[in-house]
N, C-alpha and C positions, 0 to 999 in steps of 0.2 A: 327278893324280886321274883324268883322262880316259884315260890310258894303262892304269891299273889296271882301270878299268871295261871297256876294250876287251879286255884279257887275260882277264878273267873271262868275258866273252861268248864269246870264242874257245874257251876251255877247256870251257865249258859245252856249246857246240855240238859239240865233238869227243867229249865223254863221251856225249852223247845219241846222236850218230851211231854210235858204237861199240856202244852198247846196242841200238839198232835193228838194226844189222847182225847182232849175235849172236842177237837174238830172231828174225830172219827165217830164219836158218840152223838154228835149233834147234826145228823143228816136228816132234815125233815122230809125230803123226798122219799128216802128209803123207808122211814117210819110210816108215812102215809100209804105207801105201796103195801107194806106188810099188814097194815090194818084193813085194807080193802081186799086183800087176797083171800082166795078160797082154795083149800087144799083138796085135791082129788088124786086118785091113784092113776099111774100111767105105766106103760111098758115100752122099753126100748125095742124097736122092731128092726132097726138097721143102723150100722155105724158108717158114717160118711167121712171122707177125707182122713182116713187112718184113725177114726175114733174121736176126732175133735168136734164133729157136728153130728151128734146122735139124732136119729129120727124117733120121736116119742109119740105114741098114740095114747089118747085118753078120752074119757067120756065126761062131759061137763055135768054139773048138777042139774041142768035143764034137759039132759039126755042127748045132747048134740055130739 
């Protein structure tokens, strides 16, 4: 009986783990954002609230 319970727990954990892994990789909103994003260089000019909210200055591809 203990062996059956252990197998049930192991299989349940594996199923939950696979489900979470699939859920983490299937985020269409994040994928769309990364496809539409453009990378530019920036520089941290000030740290606000103890470093949790850095102020970053950058120039866009359009020069703004």
